[in-house]
Backbone atoms as SQL, in Angstrom:
CREATE TABLE atoms (id INTEGER PRIMARY KEY, chain TEXT, resi INTEGER, resn TEXT, atom TEXT, x REAL, y REAL, z REAL);
INSERT INTO atoms VALUES
  (1, 'A', 1, 'MET', 'N', -3.712, 29.144, 8.387),
  (2, 'A', 1, 'MET', 'CA', -3.291, 28.730, 7.062),
  (3, 'A', 1, 'MET', 'C', -4.342, 27.779, 6.490),
  (4, 'A', 2, 'LEU', 'N', -4.713, 27.998, 5.261),
  (5, 'A', 2, 'LEU', 'CA', -5.675, 27.123, 4.601),
  (6, 'A', 2, 'LEU', 'C', -4.993, 25.859, 4.096),
  (7, 'A', 3, 'LEU', 'N', -5.706, 24.769, 4.048),
  (8, 'A', 3, 'LEU', 'CA', -5.133, 23.511, 3.581),
  (9, 'A', 3, 'LEU', 'C', -4.668, 23.585, 2.139),
  (10, 'A', 4, 'GLU', 'N', -5.312, 24.395, 1.318),
  (11, 'A', 4, 'GLU', 'CA', -4.910, 24.479, -0.091),
  (12, 'A', 4, 'GLU', 'C', -3.509, 25.060, -0.252),
  (13, 'A', 5, 'GLU', 'N', -2.948, 25.627, 0.789),
  (14, 'A', 5, 'GLU', 'CA', -1.596, 26.193, 0.747),
  (15, 'A', 5, 'GLU', 'C', -0.558, 25.236, 1.328),
  (16, 'A', 6, 'CYS', 'N', -0.977, 24.078, 1.768),
  (17, 'A', 6, 'CYS', 'CA', -0.086, 23.119, 2.422),
  (18, 'A', 6, 'CYS', 'C', 0.385, 22.044, 1.447),
  (19, 'A', 7, 'THR', 'N', 1.452, 21.377, 1.803),
  (20, 'A', 7, 'THR', 'CA', 1.886, 20.200, 1.063),
  (21, 'A', 7, 'THR', 'C', 1.274, 18.971, 1.708),
  (22, 'A', 8, 'VAL', 'N', 1.231, 17.864, 0.964),
  (23, 'A', 8, 'VAL', 'CA', 0.667, 16.620, 1.448),
  (24, 'A', 8, 'VAL', 'C', 1.707, 15.517, 1.267),
  (25, 'A', 9, 'SER', 'N', 1.842, 14.668, 2.237),
  (26, 'A', 9, 'SER', 'CA', 2.771, 13.543, 2.162),
  (27, 'A', 9, 'SER', 'C', 2.006, 12.234, 2.307),
  (28, 'A', 10, 'ALA', 'N', 2.492, 11.197, 1.636),
  (29, 'A', 10, 'ALA', 'CA', 1.896, 9.867, 1.756),
  (30, 'A', 10, 'ALA', 'C', 2.527, 9.128, 2.934),
  (31, 'A', 11, 'ASN', 'N', 1.735, 8.301, 3.586),
  (32, 'A', 11, 'ASN', 'CA', 2.220, 7.394, 4.619),
  (33, 'A', 11, 'ASN', 'C', 2.004, 5.988, 4.098),
  (34, 'A', 12, 'ILE', 'N', 3.089, 5.239, 3.941),
  (35, 'A', 12, 'ILE', 'CA', 3.021, 3.911, 3.334),
  (36, 'A', 12, 'ILE', 'C', 3.349, 2.859, 4.397),
  (37, 'A', 13, 'PRO', 'N', 2.404, 1.961, 4.663),
  (38, 'A', 13, 'PRO', 'CA', 2.604, 0.966, 5.712),
  (39, 'A', 13, 'PRO', 'C', 3.482, -0.206, 5.262),
  (40, 'A', 14, 'THR', 'N', 4.202, -0.775, 6.205),
  (41, 'A', 14, 'THR', 'CA', 5.008, -1.960, 5.949),
  (42, 'A', 14, 'THR', 'C', 4.911, -2.909, 7.138),
  (43, 'A', 15, 'ALA', 'N', 4.848, -4.191, 6.849),
  (44, 'A', 15, 'ALA', 'CA', 4.857, -5.191, 7.920),
  (45, 'A', 15, 'ALA', 'C', 6.283, -5.487, 8.365),
  (46, 'A', 16, 'ASP', 'N', 7.264, -5.230, 7.483),
  (47, 'A', 16, 'ASP', 'CA', 8.662, -5.521, 7.763),
  (48, 'A', 16, 'ASP', 'C', 9.500, -4.382, 7.189),
  (49, 'A', 17, 'LEU', 'N', 9.954, -3.488, 8.038),
  (50, 'A', 17, 'LEU', 'CA', 10.667, -2.291, 7.602),
  (51, 'A', 17, 'LEU', 'C', 11.963, -2.628, 6.862),
  (52, 'A', 18, 'ASP', 'N', 12.694, -3.630, 7.309),
  (53, 'A', 18, 'ASP', 'CA', 13.940, -4.008, 6.623),
  (54, 'A', 18, 'ASP', 'C', 13.658, -4.548, 5.224),
  (55, 'A', 19, 'ARG', 'N', 12.629, -5.356, 5.074),
  (56, 'A', 19, 'ARG', 'CA', 12.261, -5.890, 3.752),
  (57, 'A', 19, 'ARG', 'C', 11.841, -4.747, 2.827),
  (58, 'A', 20, 'ALA', 'N', 11.033, -3.833, 3.337),
  (59, 'A', 20, 'ALA', 'CA', 10.571, -2.700, 2.538),
  (60, 'A', 20, 'ALA', 'C', 11.744, -1.795, 2.153),
  (61, 'A', 21, 'ARG', 'N', 12.663, -1.534, 3.084),
  (62, 'A', 21, 'ARG', 'CA', 13.835, -0.709, 2.779),
  (63, 'A', 21, 'ARG', 'C', 14.616, -1.321, 1.616),
  (64, 'A', 22, 'LYS', 'N', 14.789, -2.633, 1.636),
  (65, 'A', 22, 'LYS', 'CA', 15.512, -3.324, 0.564),
  (66, 'A', 22, 'LYS', 'C', 14.770, -3.173, -0.768),
  (67, 'A', 23, 'PHE', 'N', 13.450, -3.357, -0.773),
  (68, 'A', 23, 'PHE', 'CA', 12.667, -3.201, -1.997),
  (69, 'A', 23, 'PHE', 'C', 12.785, -1.783, -2.544),
  (70, 'A', 24, 'TYR', 'N', 12.591, -0.790, -1.684),
  (71, 'A', 24, 'TYR', 'CA', 12.630, 0.598, -2.141),
  (72, 'A', 24, 'TYR', 'C', 14.025, 0.976, -2.638),
  (73, 'A', 25, 'ALA', 'N', 15.081, 0.388, -2.076),
  (74, 'A', 25, 'ALA', 'CA', 16.438, 0.658, -2.543),
  (75, 'A', 25, 'ALA', 'C', 16.762, -0.131, -3.808),
  (76, 'A', 26, 'ASP', 'N', 16.599, -1.449, -3.759),
  (77, 'A', 26, 'ASP', 'CA', 17.033, -2.304, -4.863),
  (78, 'A', 26, 'ASP', 'C', 16.138, -2.203, -6.094),
  (79, 'A', 27, 'THR', 'N', 14.843, -2.093, -5.897),
  (80, 'A', 27, 'THR', 'CA', 13.913, -2.082, -7.024),
  (81, 'A', 27, 'THR', 'C', 13.596, -0.672, -7.497),
  (82, 'A', 28, 'LEU', 'N', 13.310, 0.229, -6.565),
  (83, 'A', 28, 'LEU', 'CA', 12.915, 1.587, -6.956),
  (84, 'A', 28, 'LEU', 'C', 14.085, 2.573, -6.982),
  (85, 'A', 29, 'GLY', 'N', 15.232, 2.177, -6.430),
  (86, 'A', 29, 'GLY', 'CA', 16.408, 3.050, -6.450),
  (87, 'A', 29, 'GLY', 'C', 16.341, 4.209, -5.474),
  (88, 'A', 30, 'LEU', 'N', 15.586, 4.057, -4.398),
  (89, 'A', 30, 'LEU', 'CA', 15.418, 5.135, -3.424),
  (90, 'A', 30, 'LEU', 'C', 16.132, 4.810, -2.119),
  (91, 'A', 31, 'THR', 'N', 16.704, 5.830, -1.495),
  (92, 'A', 31, 'THR', 'CA', 17.322, 5.673, -0.179),
  (93, 'A', 31, 'THR', 'C', 16.632, 6.643, 0.776),
  (94, 'A', 32, 'PRO', 'N', 16.521, 6.265, 2.033),
  (95, 'A', 32, 'PRO', 'CA', 15.861, 7.155, 2.988),
  (96, 'A', 32, 'PRO', 'C', 16.614, 8.485, 3.125),
  (97, 'A', 33, 'ALA', 'N', 15.870, 9.561, 3.180),
  (98, 'A', 33, 'ALA', 'CA', 16.449, 10.879, 3.435),
  (99, 'A', 33, 'ALA', 'C', 16.598, 11.097, 4.936),
  (100, 'A', 34, 'ASP', 'N', 15.797, 10.363, 5.708),
  (101, 'A', 34, 'ASP', 'CA', 15.822, 10.495, 7.155),
  (102, 'A', 34, 'ASP', 'C', 15.285, 9.209, 7.773),
  (103, 'A', 35, 'GLU', 'N', 15.787, 8.886, 8.929),
  (104, 'A', 35, 'GLU', 'CA', 15.302, 7.732, 9.690),
  (105, 'A', 35, 'GLU', 'C', 14.968, 8.220, 11.085),
  (106, 'A', 36, 'ASN', 'N', 13.892, 7.705, 11.622),
  (107, 'A', 36, 'ASN', 'CA', 13.552, 8.016, 12.999),
  (108, 'A', 36, 'ASN', 'C', 12.930, 6.766, 13.611),
  (109, 'A', 37, 'PRO', 'N', 12.678, 6.759, 14.909),
  (110, 'A', 37, 'PRO', 'CA', 12.133, 5.548, 15.532),
  (111, 'A', 37, 'PRO', 'C', 10.811, 5.079, 14.931),
  (112, 'A', 38, 'GLY', 'N', 10.071, 5.955, 14.266),
  (113, 'A', 38, 'GLY', 'CA', 8.788, 5.581, 13.684),
  (114, 'A', 38, 'GLY', 'C', 8.883, 4.998, 12.287),
  (115, 'A', 39, 'GLY', 'N', 9.999, 5.219, 11.592),
  (116, 'A', 39, 'GLY', 'CA', 10.124, 4.700, 10.246),
  (117, 'A', 39, 'GLY', 'C', 11.134, 5.457, 9.403),
  (118, 'A', 40, 'LEU', 'N', 10.910, 5.435, 8.090),
  (119, 'A', 40, 'LEU', 'CA', 11.839, 6.010, 7.127),
  (120, 'A', 40, 'LEU', 'C', 11.149, 7.087, 6.305),
  (121, 'A', 41, 'VAL', 'N', 11.834, 8.190, 6.083),
  (122, 'A', 41, 'VAL', 'CA', 11.330, 9.262, 5.230),
  (123, 'A', 41, 'VAL', 'C', 12.106, 9.227, 3.915),
  (124, 'A', 42, 'TYR', 'N', 11.365, 9.206, 2.811),
  (125, 'A', 42, 'TYR', 'CA', 11.961, 9.244, 1.478),
  (126, 'A', 42, 'TYR', 'C', 11.574, 10.552, 0.821),
  (127, 'A', 43, 'ARG', 'N', 12.472, 11.094, 0.011),
  (128, 'A', 43, 'ARG', 'CA', 12.167, 12.312, -0.753),
  (129, 'A', 43, 'ARG', 'C', 12.278, 12.003, -2.233),
  (130, 'A', 44, 'ALA', 'N', 11.313, 12.513, -2.989),
  (131, 'A', 44, 'ALA', 'CA', 11.308, 12.326, -4.441),
  (132, 'A', 44, 'ALA', 'C', 10.658, 13.550, -5.080),
  (133, 'A', 45, 'GLY', 'N', 11.378, 14.208, -5.952),
  (134, 'A', 45, 'GLY', 'CA', 10.812, 15.325, -6.696),
  (135, 'A', 45, 'GLY', 'C', 10.280, 16.455, -5.841),
  (136, 'A', 46, 'GLY', 'N', 10.903, 16.743, -4.723),
  (137, 'A', 46, 'GLY', 'CA', 10.459, 17.829, -3.864),
  (138, 'A', 46, 'GLY', 'C', 9.330, 17.460, -2.919),
  (139, 'A', 47, 'THR', 'N', 8.933, 16.199, -2.912),
  (140, 'A', 47, 'THR', 'CA', 7.902, 15.732, -1.988),
  (141, 'A', 47, 'THR', 'C', 8.495, 14.625, -1.137),
  (142, 'A', 48, 'ASP', 'N', 7.751, 14.182, -0.172),
  (143, 'A', 48, 'ASP', 'CA', 8.252, 13.070, 0.633),
  (144, 'A', 48, 'ASP', 'C', 7.135, 12.099, 0.968),
  (145, 'A', 49, 'PHE', 'N', 7.561, 10.908, 1.384),
  (146, 'A', 49, 'PHE', 'CA', 6.612, 9.929, 1.904),
  (147, 'A', 49, 'PHE', 'C', 7.271, 9.203, 3.053),
  (148, 'A', 50, 'PHE', 'N', 6.442, 8.694, 3.937),
  (149, 'A', 50, 'PHE', 'CA', 6.893, 8.070, 5.171),
  (150, 'A', 50, 'PHE', 'C', 6.555, 6.590, 5.133),
  (151, 'A', 51, 'LEU', 'N', 7.539, 5.751, 5.347),
  (152, 'A', 51, 'LEU', 'CA', 7.366, 4.302, 5.390),
  (153, 'A', 51, 'LEU', 'C', 7.420, 3.895, 6.857),
  (154, 'A', 52, 'TYR', 'N', 6.331, 3.320, 7.349),
  (155, 'A', 52, 'TYR', 'CA', 6.250, 2.989, 8.769),
  (156, 'A', 52, 'TYR', 'C', 5.754, 1.558, 8.956),
  (157, 'A', 53, 'GLU', 'N', 6.141, 0.964, 10.059),
  (158, 'A', 53, 'GLU', 'CA', 5.794, -0.424, 10.336),
  (159, 'A', 53, 'GLU', 'C', 4.442, -0.528, 11.051),
  (160, 'A', 54, 'THR', 'N', 3.614, -1.452, 10.530),
  (161, 'A', 54, 'THR', 'CA', 2.309, -1.712, 11.129),
  (162, 'A', 54, 'THR', 'C', 1.830, -3.090, 10.684),
  (163, 'A', 55, 'GLU', 'N', 1.010, -3.705, 11.469),
  (164, 'A', 55, 'GLU', 'CA', 0.459, -5.005, 11.099),
  (165, 'A', 55, 'GLU', 'C', -0.591, -4.894, 9.997),
  (166, 'A', 56, 'TYR', 'N', -0.992, -3.685, 9.641),
  (167, 'A', 56, 'TYR', 'CA', -2.043, -3.479, 8.653),
  (168, 'A', 56, 'TYR', 'C', -1.521, -3.191, 7.247),
  (169, 'A', 57, 'ALA', 'N', -0.255, -3.412, 7.001),
  (170, 'A', 57, 'ALA', 'CA', 0.336, -3.136, 5.686),
  (171, 'A', 57, 'ALA', 'C', -0.334, -3.964, 4.599),
  (172, 'A', 58, 'GLY', 'N', -0.448, -3.363, 3.412),
  (173, 'A', 58, 'GLY', 'CA', -0.936, -4.073, 2.242),
  (174, 'A', 58, 'GLY', 'C', -2.412, -4.395, 2.234),
  (175, 'A', 59, 'GLN', 'N', -3.188, -3.801, 3.103),
  (176, 'A', 59, 'GLN', 'CA', -4.604, -4.131, 3.186),
  (177, 'A', 59, 'GLN', 'C', -5.517, -3.123, 2.505),
  (178, 'A', 60, 'ALA', 'N', -4.967, -2.060, 1.941),
  (179, 'A', 60, 'ALA', 'CA', -5.798, -0.991, 1.396),
  (180, 'A', 60, 'ALA', 'C', -6.628, -1.438, 0.189),
  (181, 'A', 61, 'GLY', 'N', -6.068, -2.231, -0.723),
  (182, 'A', 61, 'GLY', 'CA', -6.822, -2.676, -1.886),
  (183, 'A', 61, 'GLY', 'C', -7.013, -1.609, -2.946),
  (184, 'A', 62, 'HIS', 'N', -6.339, -0.480, -2.811),
  (185, 'A', 62, 'HIS', 'CA', -6.418, 0.597, -3.794),
  (186, 'A', 62, 'HIS', 'C', -5.056, 1.303, -3.848),
  (187, 'A', 63, 'THR', 'N', -4.876, 2.157, -4.822),
  (188, 'A', 63, 'THR', 'CA', -3.627, 2.911, -4.956),
  (189, 'A', 63, 'THR', 'C', -3.455, 3.831, -3.751),
  (190, 'A', 64, 'ILE', 'N', -2.283, 3.730, -3.106),
  (191, 'A', 64, 'ILE', 'CA', -2.053, 4.568, -1.932),
  (192, 'A', 64, 'ILE', 'C', -1.086, 5.713, -2.198),
  (193, 'A', 65, 'ALA', 'N', -0.332, 5.644, -3.296),
  (194, 'A', 65, 'ALA', 'CA', 0.596, 6.732, -3.640),
  (195, 'A', 65, 'ALA', 'C', 0.914, 6.655, -5.126),
  (196, 'A', 66, 'GLN', 'N', 1.187, 7.827, -5.709),
  (197, 'A', 66, 'GLN', 'CA', 1.529, 7.898, -7.119),
  (198, 'A', 66, 'GLN', 'C', 2.837, 8.646, -7.295),
  (199, 'A', 67, 'PHE', 'N', 3.664, 8.144, -8.192),
  (200, 'A', 67, 'PHE', 'CA', 4.887, 8.815, -8.600),
  (201, 'A', 67, 'PHE', 'C', 4.591, 9.481, -9.941),
  (202, 'A', 68, 'HIS', 'N', 4.667, 10.802, -10.007),
  (203, 'A', 68, 'HIS', 'CA', 4.418, 11.540, -11.241),
  (204, 'A', 68, 'HIS', 'C', 5.737, 11.653, -11.992),
  (205, 'A', 69, 'VAL', 'N', 5.799, 11.085, -13.166),
  (206, 'A', 69, 'VAL', 'CA', 7.013, 11.060, -13.974),
  (207, 'A', 69, 'VAL', 'C', 6.736, 11.729, -15.318),
  (208, 'A', 70, 'PRO', 'N', 7.779, 12.210, -16.017),
  (209, 'A', 70, 'PRO', 'CA', 7.559, 12.845, -17.313),
  (210, 'A', 70, 'PRO', 'C', 6.992, 11.892, -18.367),
  (211, 'A', 71, 'ASP', 'N', 7.442, 10.629, -18.339),
  (212, 'A', 71, 'ASP', 'CA', 7.004, 9.640, -19.324),
  (213, 'A', 71, 'ASP', 'C', 7.014, 8.272, -18.652),
  (214, 'A', 72, 'VAL', 'N', 5.871, 7.625, -18.583),
  (215, 'A', 72, 'VAL', 'CA', 5.745, 6.349, -17.878),
  (216, 'A', 72, 'VAL', 'C', 6.572, 5.240, -18.530),
  (217, 'A', 73, 'ARG', 'N', 6.575, 5.173, -19.862),
  (218, 'A', 73, 'ARG', 'CA', 7.176, 4.033, -20.564),
  (219, 'A', 73, 'ARG', 'C', 8.636, 3.748, -20.174),
  (220, 'A', 74, 'PRO', 'N', 9.569, 4.713, -20.218),
  (221, 'A', 74, 'PRO', 'CA', 10.954, 4.377, -19.851),
  (222, 'A', 74, 'PRO', 'C', 11.119, 3.977, -18.389),
  (223, 'A', 75, 'VAL', 'N', 10.274, 4.528, -17.528),
  (224, 'A', 75, 'VAL', 'CA', 10.349, 4.160, -16.109),
  (225, 'A', 75, 'VAL', 'C', 9.878, 2.719, -15.922),
  (226, 'A', 76, 'VAL', 'N', 8.795, 2.350, -16.589),
  (227, 'A', 76, 'VAL', 'CA', 8.304, 0.970, -16.535),
  (228, 'A', 76, 'VAL', 'C', 9.375, 0.022, -17.077),
  (229, 'A', 77, 'ASP', 'N', 9.976, 0.384, -18.196),
  (230, 'A', 77, 'ASP', 'CA', 11.019, -0.465, -18.785),
  (231, 'A', 77, 'ASP', 'C', 12.182, -0.666, -17.820),
  (232, 'A', 78, 'GLU', 'N', 12.635, 0.409, -17.173),
  (233, 'A', 78, 'GLU', 'CA', 13.748, 0.310, -16.218),
  (234, 'A', 78, 'GLU', 'C', 13.363, -0.529, -15.010),
  (235, 'A', 79, 'LEU', 'N', 12.192, -0.291, -14.456),
  (236, 'A', 79, 'LEU', 'CA', 11.779, -1.047, -13.272),
  (237, 'A', 79, 'LEU', 'C', 11.562, -2.518, -13.597),
  (238, 'A', 80, 'ARG', 'N', 11.113, -2.811, -14.797),
  (239, 'A', 80, 'ARG', 'CA', 10.956, -4.209, -15.206),
  (240, 'A', 80, 'ARG', 'C', 12.319, -4.914, -15.217),
  (241, 'A', 81, 'THR', 'N', 13.400, -4.215, -15.624),
  (242, 'A', 81, 'THR', 'CA', 14.738, -4.824, -15.611),
  (243, 'A', 81, 'THR', 'C', 15.207, -5.109, -14.192),
  (244, 'A', 82, 'ARG', 'N', 14.614, -4.432, -13.227),
  (245, 'A', 82, 'ARG', 'CA', 14.945, -4.649, -11.813),
  (246, 'A', 82, 'ARG', 'C', 14.051, -5.698, -11.177),
  (247, 'A', 83, 'GLY', 'N', 13.221, -6.356, -11.994),
  (248, 'A', 83, 'GLY', 'CA', 12.395, -7.449, -11.503),
  (249, 'A', 83, 'GLY', 'C', 10.987, -7.079, -11.095),
  (250, 'A', 84, 'LEU', 'N', 10.584, -5.839, -11.293),
  (251, 'A', 84, 'LEU', 'CA', 9.237, -5.430, -10.908),
  (252, 'A', 84, 'LEU', 'C', 8.215, -5.928, -11.917),
  (253, 'A', 85, 'THR', 'N', 7.102, -6.422, -11.416),
  (254, 'A', 85, 'THR', 'CA', 5.994, -6.805, -12.287),
  (255, 'A', 85, 'THR', 'C', 4.868, -5.795, -12.073),
  (256, 'A', 86, 'PHE', 'N', 4.076, -5.617, -13.096),
  (257, 'A', 86, 'PHE', 'CA', 3.035, -4.597, -13.066),
  (258, 'A', 86, 'PHE', 'C', 1.656, -5.229, -13.037),
  (259, 'A', 87, 'GLU', 'N', 0.737, -4.499, -12.446),
  (260, 'A', 87, 'GLU', 'CA', -0.640, -4.935, -12.280),
  (261, 'A', 87, 'GLU', 'C', -1.486, -4.421, -13.440),
  (262, 'A', 88, 'HIS', 'N', -2.529, -5.142, -13.773),
  (263, 'A', 88, 'HIS', 'CA', -3.491, -4.713, -14.796),
  (264, 'A', 88, 'HIS', 'C', -4.869, -4.706, -14.160),
  (265, 'A', 89, 'TYR', 'N', -5.610, -3.634, -14.385),
  (266, 'A', 89, 'TYR', 'CA', -6.938, -3.498, -13.806),
  (267, 'A', 89, 'TYR', 'C', -7.950, -3.224, -14.904),
  (268, 'A', 90, 'ASP', 'N', -9.134, -3.751, -14.745),
  (269, 'A', 90, 'ASP', 'CA', -10.221, -3.541, -15.695),
  (270, 'A', 90, 'ASP', 'C', -10.953, -2.267, -15.298),
  (271, 'A', 91, 'MET', 'N', -10.731, -1.204, -16.079),
  (272, 'A', 91, 'MET', 'CA', -11.351, 0.087, -15.774),
  (273, 'A', 91, 'MET', 'C', -11.994, 0.640, -17.042),
  (274, 'A', 92, 'PRO', 'N', -13.165, 1.193, -16.941),
  (275, 'A', 92, 'PRO', 'CA', -13.844, 1.741, -18.115),
  (276, 'A', 92, 'PRO', 'C', -13.010, 2.841, -18.786),
  (277, 'A', 93, 'GLY', 'N', -12.946, 2.808, -20.116),
  (278, 'A', 93, 'GLY', 'CA', -12.271, 3.849, -20.868),
  (279, 'A', 93, 'GLY', 'C', -10.764, 3.757, -20.911),
  (280, 'A', 94, 'VAL', 'N', -10.197, 2.744, -20.282),
  (281, 'A', 94, 'VAL', 'CA', -8.738, 2.586, -20.249),
  (282, 'A', 94, 'VAL', 'C', -8.326, 1.590, -21.321),
  (283, 'A', 95, 'THR', 'N', -7.292, 1.939, -22.077),
  (284, 'A', 95, 'THR', 'CA', -6.719, 1.022, -23.058),
  (285, 'A', 95, 'THR', 'C', -5.342, 0.607, -22.572),
  (286, 'A', 96, 'TRP', 'N', -4.959, -0.603, -22.889),
  (287, 'A', 96, 'TRP', 'CA', -3.682, -1.130, -22.409),
  (288, 'A', 96, 'TRP', 'C', -2.721, -1.369, -23.569),
  (289, 'A', 97, 'ASP', 'N', -1.474, -0.974, -23.369),
  (290, 'A', 97, 'ASP', 'CA', -0.370, -1.279, -24.272),
  (291, 'A', 97, 'ASP', 'C', 0.685, -1.944, -23.395),
  (292, 'A', 98, 'GLY', 'N', 0.635, -3.267, -23.328),
  (293, 'A', 98, 'GLY', 'CA', 1.510, -3.978, -22.394),
  (294, 'A', 98, 'GLY', 'C', 1.104, -3.646, -20.969),
  (295, 'A', 99, 'ASP', 'N', 2.053, -3.149, -20.189),
  (296, 'A', 99, 'ASP', 'CA', 1.805, -2.811, -18.788),
  (297, 'A', 99, 'ASP', 'C', 1.346, -1.369, -18.590),
  (298, 'A', 100, 'ILE', 'N', 1.197, -0.632, -19.677),
  (299, 'A', 100, 'ILE', 'CA', 0.895, 0.795, -19.569),
  (300, 'A', 100, 'ILE', 'C', -0.553, 1.065, -19.955),
  (301, 'A', 101, 'ALA', 'N', -1.254, 1.733, -19.066),
  (302, 'A', 101, 'ALA', 'CA', -2.657, 2.082, -19.285),
  (303, 'A', 101, 'ALA', 'C', -2.744, 3.447, -19.942),
  (304, 'A', 102, 'GLY', 'N', -3.509, 3.521, -21.039),
  (305, 'A', 102, 'GLY', 'CA', -3.806, 4.800, -21.660),
  (306, 'A', 102, 'GLY', 'C', -5.050, 5.367, -21.010),
  (307, 'A', 103, 'MET', 'N', -4.920, 6.566, -20.475),
  (308, 'A', 103, 'MET', 'CA', -6.001, 7.180, -19.713),
  (309, 'A', 103, 'MET', 'C', -6.649, 8.332, -20.489),
  (310, 'A', 104, 'GLY', 'N', -6.658, 8.216, -21.820),
  (311, 'A', 104, 'GLY', 'CA', -7.231, 9.282, -22.634),
  (312, 'A', 104, 'GLY', 'C', -6.451, 10.568, -22.461),
  (313, 'A', 105, 'GLY', 'N', -7.142, 11.665, -22.295),
  (314, 'A', 105, 'GLY', 'CA', -6.506, 12.967, -22.132),
  (315, 'A', 105, 'GLY', 'C', -5.753, 13.142, -20.825),
  (316, 'A', 106, 'MET', 'N', -5.821, 12.151, -19.948),
  (317, 'A', 106, 'MET', 'CA', -5.121, 12.246, -18.663),
  (318, 'A', 106, 'MET', 'C', -3.727, 11.642, -18.714),
  (319, 'A', 107, 'GLY', 'N', -3.275, 11.142, -19.860),
  (320, 'A', 107, 'GLY', 'CA', -1.937, 10.574, -19.951),
  (321, 'A', 107, 'GLY', 'C', -1.927, 9.073, -19.784),
  (322, 'A', 108, 'HIS', 'N', -0.874, 8.567, -19.158),
  (323, 'A', 108, 'HIS', 'CA', -0.649, 7.131, -19.011),
  (324, 'A', 108, 'HIS', 'C', -0.360, 6.789, -17.557),
  (325, 'A', 109, 'ALA', 'N', -0.555, 5.527, -17.218),
  (326, 'A', 109, 'ALA', 'CA', -0.301, 5.076, -15.851),
  (327, 'A', 109, 'ALA', 'C', 0.136, 3.615, -15.863),
  (328, 'A', 110, 'ALA', 'N', 0.816, 3.216, -14.805),
  (329, 'A', 110, 'ALA', 'CA', 1.197, 1.820, -14.596),
  (330, 'A', 110, 'ALA', 'C', 1.183, 1.573, -13.091),
  (331, 'A', 111, 'TRP', 'N', 0.603, 0.452, -12.699),
  (332, 'A', 111, 'TRP', 'CA', 0.477, 0.118, -11.282),
  (333, 'A', 111, 'TRP', 'C', 1.367, -1.063, -10.927),
  (334, 'A', 112, 'PHE', 'N', 1.879, -1.040, -9.705),
  (335, 'A', 112, 'PHE', 'CA', 2.683, -2.149, -9.194),
  (336, 'A', 112, 'PHE', 'C', 2.475, -2.247, -7.692),
  (337, 'A', 113, 'LYS', 'N', 2.875, -3.394, -7.156),
  (338, 'A', 113, 'LYS', 'CA', 2.810, -3.594, -5.709),
  (339, 'A', 113, 'LYS', 'C', 4.222, -3.581, -5.150),
  (340, 'A', 114, 'ASP', 'N', 4.371, -2.984, -3.975),
  (341, 'A', 114, 'ASP', 'CA', 5.673, -3.011, -3.317),
  (342, 'A', 114, 'ASP', 'C', 5.833, -4.324, -2.545),
  (343, 'A', 115, 'SER', 'N', 6.900, -4.454, -1.794),
  (344, 'A', 115, 'SER', 'CA', 7.174, -5.681, -1.041),
  (345, 'A', 115, 'SER', 'C', 6.127, -5.967, 0.014),
  (346, 'A', 116, 'GLU', 'N', 5.306, -4.996, 0.342),
  (347, 'A', 116, 'GLU', 'CA', 4.310, -5.127, 1.405),
  (348, 'A', 116, 'GLU', 'C', 2.902, -5.302, 0.859),
  (349, 'A', 117, 'ASP', 'N', 2.781, -5.450, -0.454),
  (350, 'A', 117, 'ASP', 'CA', 1.503, -5.622, -1.139),
  (351, 'A', 117, 'ASP', 'C', 0.693, -4.326, -1.230),
  (352, 'A', 118, 'ASN', 'N', 1.355, -3.180, -1.043),
  (353, 'A', 118, 'ASN', 'CA', 0.717, -1.885, -1.245),
  (354, 'A', 118, 'ASN', 'C', 0.677, -1.595, -2.743),
  (355, 'A', 119, 'ILE', 'N', -0.401, -1.003, -3.223),
  (356, 'A', 119, 'ILE', 'CA', -0.521, -0.654, -4.631),
  (357, 'A', 119, 'ILE', 'C', -0.020, 0.773, -4.840),
  (358, 'A', 120, 'LEU', 'N', 0.982, 0.903, -5.715),
  (359, 'A', 120, 'LEU', 'CA', 1.566, 2.193, -6.066),
  (360, 'A', 120, 'LEU', 'C', 1.390, 2.412, -7.560),
  (361, 'A', 121, 'CYS', 'N', 1.479, 3.644, -7.986),
  (362, 'A', 121, 'CYS', 'CA', 1.230, 3.986, -9.382),
  (363, 'A', 121, 'CYS', 'C', 2.299, 4.931, -9.916),
  (364, 'A', 122, 'LEU', 'N', 2.610, 4.763, -11.179),
  (365, 'A', 122, 'LEU', 'CA', 3.401, 5.736, -11.943),
  (366, 'A', 122, 'LEU', 'C', 2.423, 6.415, -12.870),
  (367, 'A', 123, 'ASP', 'N', 2.539, 7.719, -13.044),
  (368, 'A', 123, 'ASP', 'CA', 1.696, 8.372, -14.047),
  (369, 'A', 123, 'ASP', 'C', 2.430, 9.528, -14.694),
  (370, 'A', 124, 'ASP', 'N', 2.018, 9.835, -15.920),
  (371, 'A', 124, 'ASP', 'CA', 2.533, 11.016, -16.618),
  (372, 'A', 124, 'ASP', 'C', 1.353, 11.886, -17.014),
  (373, 'A', 125, 'ARG', 'N', 0.480, 12.064, -16.053),
  (374, 'A', 125, 'ARG', 'CA', -0.785, 12.750, -16.325),
  (375, 'A', 125, 'ARG', 'C', -0.559, 14.075, -17.036),
  (376, 'A', 126, 'ARG', 'N', -1.448, 14.314, -17.937),
  (377, 'A', 126, 'ARG', 'CA', -1.396, 15.542, -18.734),
  (378, 'A', 126, 'ARG', 'C', -2.257, 16.608, -18.053),
  (379, 'A', 127, 'THR', 'N', -1.779, 17.824, -18.076),
  (380, 'A', 127, 'THR', 'CA', -2.551, 18.910, -17.475),
  (381, 'A', 127, 'THR', 'C', -3.052, 19.888, -18.522),
  (382, 'A', 128, 'ASP', 'N', -2.765, 19.617, -19.817),
  (383, 'A', 128, 'ASP', 'CA', -3.227, 20.525, -20.868),
  (384, 'A', 128, 'ASP', 'C', -4.548, 20.105, -21.455);
């Protein structure tokens, strides 16, 4: 089987699995679809990601996973009511409207950090 025919899942590190579970439930509204001795599996939009405990959590310094949504703005507004704050980055060609980055023909994006200092992204990237 060729890799182009496979699905890909994100692995998201956490220093404290209980703290991360609370953040993903209370702030992002997600509950684990499965639990195993290695961590928690979450499902979103037909894909999944694995939250696992490691001492190296939050050290990546770059976006480690993206949530593709139909429209970034209402999701940002809802997550802000749950106490989430968003990150702003200086990137060439990007315009900012509050917490939402305009990415030209690629749509919009917003970045945030989870309880473990991992950088995650929301995007409504355009494919047309």
